[in-house]
C-alpha positions in Angstrom: 174.1 44.7 -62.9 172.2 41.6 -63.8 168.6 42.7 -63.7 168.1 42.5 -67.5 169.4 38.9 -67.5 166.5 37.6 -65.4 164.5 35.0 -67.4 166.4 36.1 -70.6 166.8 32.4 -71.7 163.7 30.9 -70.1 163.4 27.2 -70.8 166.4 27.3 -73.2 169.2 24.7 -72.8 172.4 26.1 -71.3 175.9 24.5 -71.3 178.3 25.5 -68.6 181.8 25.1 -69.8 184.3 24.5 -67.0 188.0 23.9 -67.6 188.5 20.3 -66.5 190.8 18.0 -68.6 187.8 16.0 -69.9 186.9 19.1 -72.1 189.7 18.0 -74.4 187.5 15.1 -75.5 184.8 17.6 -76.5 186.9 20.0 -78.5 186.2 21.6 -80.8 182.9 22.8 -79.4 181.2 24.3 -82.5 178.2 22.0 -82.0 177.3 24.2 -79.1 177.1 27.4 -81.2 173.3 27.4 -81.5 172.8 27.2 -77.7 173.4 29.4 -74.7 176.9 28.7 -73.2 178.5 30.1 -70.1 182.3 29.6 -70.0 184.6 30.3 -67.1 188.1 31.6 -66.8 190.5 30.2 -69.5 187.8 28.6 -71.6 188.4 31.3 -74.2 191.7 29.7 -75.2 189.5 27.1 -77.1 186.0 28.5 -77.4 184.1 31.8 -77.1 180.9 31.1 -75.2 177.8 33.3 -75.1 178.8 34.5 -71.7 182.4 34.5 -70.3 182.8 34.7 -66.6 186.1 35.5 -65.0 186.7 36.2 -61.3 190.3 35.8 -60.3 192.6 38.8 -60.7 195.5 36.7 -62.1 193.3 35.5 -64.9 192.2 39.1 -65.8 195.9 40.1 -65.9 196.8 37.0 -68.0 194.2 37.7 -70.7 195.1 41.4 -70.7 198.7 40.4 -71.7 198.1 37.3 -73.9 194.7 37.8 -75.5 193.2 40.8 -77.1 189.9 41.0 -75.2 188.3 43.0 -78.1 188.3 39.9 -80.3 186.3 37.8 -77.9 182.7 37.8 -79.0 181.3 36.6 -75.6 179.4 38.9 -73.3 181.9 39.4 -70.4 180.7 39.1 -66.8 183.1 39.8 -63.9 183.1 40.5 -60.2 182.6 44.2 -59.3 186.1 44.3 -57.6 187.8 43.4 -60.9 190.3 46.0 -62.1 189.5 45.2 -65.7 187.9 48.3 -67.2 186.9 47.1 -70.6 183.5 46.3 -72.0 181.3 44.0 -70.0 179.1 43.9 -66.9 179.9 43.5 -63.3 178.1 41.6 -60.6 178.1 41.5 -56.8 178.3 38.5 -54.5 175.1 37.3 -53.0 174.8 37.6 -49.3 173.4 34.1 -49.2 176.1 31.6 -48.2 174.2 28.2 -48.1 174.4 26.6 -51.6 170.9 25.2 -51.4 169.5 28.8 -50.8 170.4 29.9 -54.3 167.7 32.4 -55.4 166.5 33.2 -59.0 166.8 37.0 -58.8 169.4 39.4 -59.8 170.5 40.9 -56.5 173.8 39.0 -56.6 175.5 35.8 -57.7 176.8 33.1 -55.3 180.4 32.1 -55.7 180.9 29.2 -53.2 184.6 28.8 -53.9 184.3 28.3 -57.7 183.4 30.2 -60.8 181.4 27.2 -62.0 179.0 27.7 -59.1 178.5 31.4 -60.2 177.8 30.1 -63.7 175.2 27.7 -62.4 173.5 30.5 -60.5 173.6 32.7 -63.6 172.0 29.9 -65.6 169.3 29.6 -62.9 168.6 33.4 -63.0 168.3 33.4 -66.7 165.7 30.6 -66.5 167.7 28.0 -68.5 166.5 24.4 -68.5 168.1 22.0 -68.9 171.5 22.9 -67.5 174.5 20.8 -68.8 177.9 20.8 -67.2 180.9 20.2 -69.5 184.4 19.8 -68.3 183.4 19.9 -64.6 185.8 17.1 -63.4 187.0 18.4 -60.0 189.7 15.7 -60.1 192.8 14.7 -62.0 192.5 12.7 -65.3 195.7 11.0 -66.5 197.6 13.4 -64.2 196.1 16.5 -65.7 193.8 18.9 -63.9 192.8 21.4 -66.7 192.4 21.1 -70.4 195.0 23.8 -70.9 197.7 22.1 -68.8 200.9 21.4 -70.7 202.4 18.9 -68.3 201.3 16.1 -66.0 201.0 16.4 -62.3 203.0 13.8 -60.3 200.3 12.2 -58.3 201.8 11.3 -54.9 200.4 11.5 -51.4 201.2 14.8 -49.8 203.3 14.9 -46.6 201.5 15.2 -43.3 202.6 18.8 -43.1 201.0 19.7 -46.4 198.0 17.4 -46.6 195.6 19.9 -45.1 196.5 22.7 -47.5 193.9 23.9 -49.9 195.5 22.4 -53.0 197.0 19.4 -51.4 196.6 16.1 -53.4 194.2 13.6 -51.8 192.7 10.3 -52.8 188.9 9.8 -52.7 187.5 6.3 -52.5 184.0 5.4 -53.6 181.8 2.6 -52.3 182.1 0.9 -55.7 185.9 0.7 -55.3 186.7 3.5 -57.6 189.6 5.7 -56.5 190.4 9.2 -57.9 193.0 11.8 -57.3 191.6 15.2 -56.3 192.4 18.3 -54.2 191.1 19.6 -50.9 189.6 22.6 -52.6 187.9 20.5 -55.3 186.2 18.5 -52.5 184.8 21.7 -51.1 183.7 22.8 -54.6 182.0 19.5 -55.3 180.1 19.6 -52.0 178.7 23.1 -52.7 177.7 22.4 -56.3 176.1 19.1 -55.3 174.0 20.8 -52.7 172.8 23.5 -55.1 172.1 21.0 -57.9 170.0 18.9 -55.5 167.9 21.9 -54.6 167.3 22.6 -58.3 166.6 19.0 -59.1 164.1 18.9 -56.3 162.3 21.9 -57.9 162.0 20.1 -61.2 165.0 21.4 -63.1 166.9 19.1 -65.4 170.7 19.0 -64.9 173.3 16.8 -66.6 177.0 16.3 -66.4 178.8 15.1 -69.5 182.1 14.3 -67.7 181.9 10.6 -67.0 184.9 10.8 -64.7 183.6 13.8 -62.7 183.8 13.7 -58.9 180.4 15.5 -58.8 177.8 13.2 -57.3 174.0 13.4 -57.4 173.8 14.7 -61.0 173.0 12.3 -63.9 175.9 11.7 -66.3 175.1 11.5 -70.0 177.2 11.8 -73.2 177.1 15.2 -74.9 176.0 13.8 -78.3 173.1 12.0 -76.6 171.9 15.2 -75.0 172.3 17.2 -78.2 170.3 14.6 -80.2 167.3 15.3 -77.9 167.4 19.1 -78.2 
């Protein structure tokens, strides 16, 4: 369970490491070693964060075959339904479904369609402030979706039959004329994270996003080196 994590890092900065392609610009990440870091899913291909969260069963199986989990120094956190039986702790899903209702206790973590949201909730429970997103793009950059992708995605509009599917490619246009390629599931993830961040910002928390190309709105964007220089 997560009870002993409550307020563990009160008023300490925390960096949430997602797997967007912009993370390539930040690698290597040794400058983050002195700070609390929460990394999700395949982040351990490039960095071992303080806390490593994995949720999807395919990822658990992948690391079981390709990476010796015993050499990863991170504290592992996984869903209670995970079949992985190694060292680490499990957590349950919160019964709260509205992103803005995120609560700072240990009864469960909210998922809201993305592991990055669960990482945000964990940072909130641990009392971290400020919270900094790294690699949270939720869009395609140069045809790539994740930092570990080995080939570009061919960005073309999906057929009418497929355009409503979860991972169908879509274009999103902004009032300033900017156009980005994203996916239907990324749009849903962005909406949930944005609503939760707004609730935390309204409570006086500080949140930044270092991905200048990120689709996430409502969160101030700042370069990582600028943030680190102020800590």
